[in-house]
C-alpha positions as CSV (number, residue, x, y, z in Angstrom):
1,M,-12.4,-5.6,-15.2
2,V,-11.5,-2.2,-13.7
3,F,-14.1,0.3,-12.6
4,A,-14.2,3.6,-10.6
5,L,-16.9,4.8,-8.2
6,E,-17.0,8.6,-8.4
7,P,-19.8,10.1,-6.2
8,K,-20.2,13.8,-6.5
9,K,-22.1,16.4,-4.4
10,G,-23.0,20.0,-5.3
11,I,-22.7,22.4,-2.3
12,E,-24.6,25.7,-2.8
13,N,-22.3,28.7,-3.0
14,I,-19.2,26.4,-2.9
15,G,-19.1,24.1,-5.9
16,M,-18.7,20.4,-6.5
17,V,-16.9,18.0,-4.2
18,G,-16.3,14.3,-4.8
19,I,-14.3,11.2,-4.1
20,E,-13.1,8.5,-6.3
21,N,-12.2,4.9,-5.7
22,T,-10.9,2.5,-8.3
23,F,-11.3,-1.3,-8.1
24,V,-10.0,-4.2,-10.1
25,V,-12.2,-7.3,-10.2
26,T,-10.9,-10.7,-11.3
27,A,-12.2,-14.3,-11.0
28,E,-10.3,-14.5,-7.6
29,G,-12.1,-11.4,-6.2
30,G,-12.0,-7.6,-6.0
31,E,-9.4,-5.2,-4.8
32,C,-9.3,-1.4,-4.2
33,I,-6.3,0.0,-6.1
34,T,-6.8,3.6,-5.2
35,G,-4.5,3.5,-2.3
36,D,-4.7,3.4,1.5
37,N,-5.6,7.0,2.3
38,P,-9.3,7.1,3.0
39,G,-9.2,10.8,4.1
40,L,-9.9,13.9,2.1
41,I,-7.2,15.6,0.0
42,P,-7.8,19.3,-0.5
43,V,-7.2,20.5,-4.1
44,Y,-6.8,24.3,-4.6
């Protein structure tokens, strides 16, 4: 099974911001497959 967590937050007079992490879950356990950069990436 694969699922994504995508929390979003509206900031007044700015817009929406959010992050996303994707995980794969198997009988052996779970693993984050998003990557290893936990920081913010600006998108313009």
